Steps between C-alpha positions, in 0.01 A plus 500: 500500500467199719196641671347557146569128422313393811222740424468353151476148642218611729316667209538185283378301799192708520436487123533117509232487770261738336534419130518136374756434233389429149619141527435423863196442714433764757652395833577667828880484507704428812827654381800475731567791732760742358586705797853649486746362754640812678753328734862447403510153659341200329297217667544134435234292314283793428477685163527877509472760220739787448517794268819561305574838346682501160880503510543508875614218731286387788614275777330274753640283773412145627634359823558120486455363851684172437802365323318176423202446262406647161474853367384636163354817369244513212470837319206588266541799272164648402551736208875556454816291525695506825868458580553366849725323745447315832762406762735618771730651239280556189751355266257306280298719266170362352274629222119427524243572225204322669574255787824342628599310814858520644607230740764597754769219475607483856274707722657657811367684799507878452374786298437461112459805280264504200585776255256579212541720192238570228722650222230570242190621677326499838330176601348304777669178615401211725756365747467156660767366727455130564643276770363178335746252379532527122318833489129559519317165500206655316721603220645155470162331501373730226722314261258206520183701449293445195290754317229362267246642256142391456306646211141608564299510181236748617594867485855453376632402843807324627551361851847501646564240776801431715596272795490635852835593650685220682612754762229641725215436256235643735694818548585567127310738267542516125481764224473437132658728245373489143649674197589472137866563547766273671441492874662728748719343782321658799149589616595852588618554142176366364302733734671798326439395145160618379516254206475200739198383688549390864239288676572405867274210607598423856552131576316383184716304259308584181373807316288544186588766244241632260502702177808334340563555131534215250859438374646731766790369701460551879747459789370394846717549803408384847654662808477374855491718814566344847278689741727437796830621349357713218742327273389537142641274233441365148293178517467392137442625153347367173410645160254405232359626180122515571289303257150654520344263250222272622604137438269212427516135577453242216245226541568144380193305383350299780765589753427684828671840543507689823555869564563651842276807482639655818849523348357639177293768684177332407532482126623215279495463118512154332550435132366202307579430132236302298700264293244277326166573345239429770146553595562647839755628752425404854639687810474362850569763769546415867544792744703399804311655794345823370285608201672622183395667179590353162508658155605344164632723215626431147701781330375757747148401431283355780389138446366439849409818704606523859327222700512428873612146604454412868576131534536335167439621143492346155507725187439363155603703194330360184696467180832658613725659232773251393859612583361797701626590839233552763578701813330402819512783755440418867434773758469501876553866561260530793726505810269287702474239230880512449544430878301184465655361190830325445467507124319347212526167317403477133463233229454561126430244233368475141489122530242286677418666837483149639879499497499773765539337852219704641140384557237666280320746735147629457407859449405543857705365792237576771412225747139521638355371830152348504402656839180308516702182523753623759487314832701509827769280354472522116467742212412437138681699237488523119733627228519502117668194359834518318385489143635295210685240705452127499565484867567748781650448844328727759611547861285671768645640817349676808722712720367650812521880497384816317588652173625858528231766443637615162329320218837455310621260773255243372743456210758233589856529382518255212880488469657215693157401615560127502811525708327717758205254523734217567676680779182621671395307807214720629214350291199407713377283207650414166395243238535461122277353231558405136229604258514327168313605183307743721216634282321710749611865507491520880675282763334447836673364809431488874774543756436311822671466838490871579444650845186694608491876498842536323628714218678313221681597181418262215746451217441291184786421279517311170797311360572409148609135455882518489476874526471784751236601761290818493260632761148636484418809709493442877157483672408603855247279685353472845352181635185502707562538877278207608448152381160463681276490202730245328474272805123534500 
């Protein structure tokens, strides 16, 4: 019967490797070794696994080399309760359903006998004799572990996180057990329950679970395995009713709202309610690092079809419906884009757009070089003026270097731009200019004091008075290698 139990464990181990659970991402498990201990004597500070037949005592011995120090035994019952005793005289009888630790009051030198009885059915058991003061330190430190849940909105996912073990963190692996019934007390019990999903993740301290059902309660149990001692112990547990609904963020008129797209798996939904009768609803969208797609809907009808926003976007909805709720859906589902972005910042208003602290940007943010005017120490650039503003504060900077090959890297990260510009000290040249009542659609400026034959990244920014700073696209330029003609 014991051999059959061990065989069942090995079969379940193989199934867990070959077939992913309905609620767990496919992983290559590193389950603890379950080799049966065939010796009648027990080692110290090393977990062993034994097989117990039903209704028959089995005894093992441990020789304590010293009368000083600490001594305890931790017993884990896998599938059936166990009666047991440990000591020179076996006078104290214990009863274990999952895991218990017995501390010898006054350890003495000599032989201790461990007697085990599984009265109901055959089972496997883990035995761990510890000489650490207070019992296994790993088991004591597990009391301070914290298991946390992080909801992932895409694909009905949930990420379980926990702190690394305080005892031998580099030599500790973890297994996560997921089920819809109260957790079992041992990993070996979970391995034999086909209703539970077991995912062993090595030294990682997080695991993402997929395919969860809305309104279903799930139990998550983390078990730790010390690779040196093979000691396997409960590390933490948490339960939660999974809420699979997609939640939105409400926008307040004229107030900036930020969403971390990485934590939201690249998708965020904002809601804005039109309170007053108005001629337009203006949306200002600022991607933080990578391009995003935006779509606006009203009662499941598309108001603004999906549109790509790379650096800055303004969307105007004419004659919005009073008291209606508009949903602004932001997507950054491309993995490469999601790596570059930290999130998205959005403003919504039905009042005067001038109340928004952002400069009014033109349709195109491209900065152009007039190559015919480029010299060994200067370049002349032009850009579309910020429209509809009485005055605009432009700053130009030249930084020595090259833009990455990918075109998208020409888009600067608009979020926190002003703070980064203040901290930066690697500008070769930087100057600012105020343009008041600028009527020309294009602004021209020459950047001087550059070095011959060098690559520069040109950045043009515009600041709204008493407001924020936004950037035009970056421009790559190269000064002429020689100043000979200029001197002639």
